[in-house]
N, C-alpha and C positions, 0 to 999 in steps of 0.2 A: 403813247404819244402825248398823254396829258390832256388837260382840259382844252376844249375847242378854242376858247378865246386865246389861250396860251399858244395854240397851234396855228393861229392866224398868221398868214405870210403875205408879203407884198408880191406884186406881179413880178418884180425883178429878182426875188429871192431864188436861190437854187432849189430845184425840186428834190425832195427826199426820194430815195430809191424804193422805199417801202416803209412799213410801220417801224417805229423805234423798237429796239430789242425787247423792251419790257412792255410794249403796247398790248392791250387786251385783244383777244381774238375778235374778229368781226362779229357783229350781232345786229339784231333788228334795231332800228332807231327808237329813241325814247318816245313815249306817248306825245302826240303833237298837241294835245290839249284841245280846248274848245274852238280855237281858230287855227286850223292846220298851218296856214301860210302867214297869218298874222299881218300886221302893218309893215310897210317898208316901201322902198322906191319901186319895187316890182309889184304890179297890182296883185292883190290876193284873189283867190278864187271867187270871192264875193264881189269883186269889182268895185263899183262906185260905193262910197261910204253911205250914201243915202238910200241905196238899194239893198244892201246886204242886211240880213237879220242881225240883231245885236248878239254878240257872243255870249255864250253861257258863262256864268261866274267860274273863275278858276277854283279848283278844289282847295279846301283849307289845308294848310300844311300840317303834317303830323307832328304834334308837339313832342313826341318821343324821338323824332329824327333830329340828329345834330344839325345846327344851322349851316355848317360847312357842307354837309351832304346835300341839304336842300338847295343851296346855291349851286352846287355842282350839277344837280339834276336840272335846274332851270337853265343853266348855261348849255347843257346838252340839248334841251328842248329848243332853245333859241337857235343853236347851230343847225339843228334839223330843219327848222322852219326856213332859215336863210338858204340852206342848200336846196330845199324843194322849190323855193321861189326862183333860185338861179336855174335849176333844171327846167322849170316851166318856160322861162324866157328863152333859154338856149334851144330847147326842143321845138318851141313854136317857130323859131327863126331858121333852124337848120335841120330839124328832124332828129330822131333818136340817134341815128348814126353820126350826126355832126355834133353831138354833145357827149364828150368823154367825161369820165369821172374826174380827171385832172382839171379839165376846163370848168366843170361845175364847182369844184372846190375853190378855184381862184376867183370865179365870178361871184361866189358867195362871200369872199373876203377871207378865206382860210387857205390852208396849204393844199397842194395838189393831192396829197395822200389821205386827207381826212374823209372824203366820201367813201373811199375803199375801206378805210378802217371802220367807219360807222355802218355802212350798208353791206359791205362784203363784196358784192358783185353789182354790176350795172343793172342787171335784170331786177334785183331787189329794189334798187332806187327807182326804176321806172314803175315797178309795182306800187311803191309807196306814193308816187305821184298820182296814180290812178285811184288808190285808196283814199287819198286826200280829196280828190275830186268828188268821189261818191259820198264821202262823209260830209263834205260841205253841202252838196246838193240835198242830202237828207235833212240837214238843218234848215236849208233854204225852203224846203217844202213844208215844214211843220206849220208855220204861220199861215201859209197859203191854203193848206188843206183843212185847217181847223174848222170844225163844225160842218164839214161838207162830206158827202158820200155820193156814190153813183155817178150820174152824168155830170153833176156840178163839180164833183171832185176831179173827174176826168178832164174837164175843160180847164180847171185850175192847174192841174198837173202839166197839161200842154202849154199853158201860158207861162208857167214857171220854167219849163225847158227853154222857151224862147227868151224870156227875160234873163235867165242865167247866162246864156250865150251872149246876149246883147250887152249885159253889164260887166262881163269879164271875158272879152273876146280873146285876149292872149292865152288865158288858161284853156278856153274852149279850143283854140287852134292847136294847142299842145295836145289836148286829149284826142282830138280827131286825127292829128298827125300820128299819134301812137296807134290808133285803130288801123290806119292805113299801113303803117310800118309793120304791123303784126302779120300782114299778108305778103310782106316783102323782106326787107333787110333784118327784121327782128321777129322771126317766126316763133321764138320762145314766148312772146307776149300773147300769142293766139289764145291760150286758155284763159288768161286774164280778161281779154277783150270779150270772149264768149260769155264769161261770167258777168261782165258789166252789161252787155246787151240783155242777158237773161234777167238781171235785176231791174233794169229799166222796163223791160217788157212785163214783168210780173206786176209792176205798179199799175200799168194800164189795165192788165187783166183783172186785178183786184177790184178796180172801180167798175169794170164792166160786169163782174159778178154781182156787185152791190146793186147795179142798175137793173140787172135781170131779176134779182130777188125782190126789188121794189116795183116791178112791173113797168119799168121805164122803156124796155126794149120790146120790139115785136117778136113774135115766136120764130124760132129756128135760126137765130143769129149765131154764127160761129164765133164764139168769144176769143178763142185762141188765135184764129186767123185775123180777126179785127184788131186785136192787140198788136200783132206783128205788123200789120199794115200801118197802123198809127205810128209805131216806132220808126218804121222805114220812112214815112213821110216826114216826120220830125227831123230825122238825121239828114235826109236829103235837103230840106229847107235850110238847116243849119249850115251845111257845107256850101250851098249856093250863096247864102248871105255872107259867110266868112270869106269865100273866094272872091266875092265882089267888093269886099272891104266896106260893106254898109249893112249893119245889123239893126238899124233903127226901126224898121218895119217888121223885123222877124217875129216878135210876139204876136202882132196882129195877123200876120200871114199864117202863123202856126194855128191860131185859134180858128181862123177862117177855114183852113183845110180840115181841121177837126170837125167843125160844124157841118161841113158838106157830107162827111161820113155819118155823123150822128143823124142827119135828116133821113138817111136811108135805113137806119137800123132802129130808130126810135118808134115806140108804140104810137098808134094813131091818137 
């Protein structure tokens, strides 16, 4: 189909019936780089510019790589970012079932067929959205956890969850919509959602283990159960605030809920 930018099509253009005869086979999207969704009219997963951590520097170009090939790779990365941004907006508004690959391509400013060519199947694109969410949150956490461990790191992680949703509500709505859809119209997403929950839960568990080793917890605390309870509370608060359309107090409420649990399990 050629380069993404050359494949860009207007809303009124006729939709191609499939990849061009010599289009490459569907493959995973190019690396999304340090800022998966990048700047643009659709909010990035970092949300407010003053709240998101600064992006990591872009990798230095390979001097052995021809300039034309480097430009091609950058256009591919940019089209991936634009399609992920468009997917987030459409999923947040209509759910995964209401966001077709063709709609995502047009909303991103490209042809109807580009998402299918780039991602292969809708499930792969939805997985890429979830991967981008997790990658962004990992970067978001770095500065907030720096120099912290144990209960201090646990509170910082809880605060980061609340701030991340507050500062990027559209992306958060998209992610929670995918979690709900995994138990309904998109059951193929269930393994990815399970993996996402496990990753978040492991973060809480790691800090609880640090706290136990440092003597910050009373004897006999069930760390696995406590990590699961904390994650469930955070998810519940996020859904309540997003549903109400007001996430301003979410970080404060999340930390307050965390502190109530910590009072019960902390060492005297």
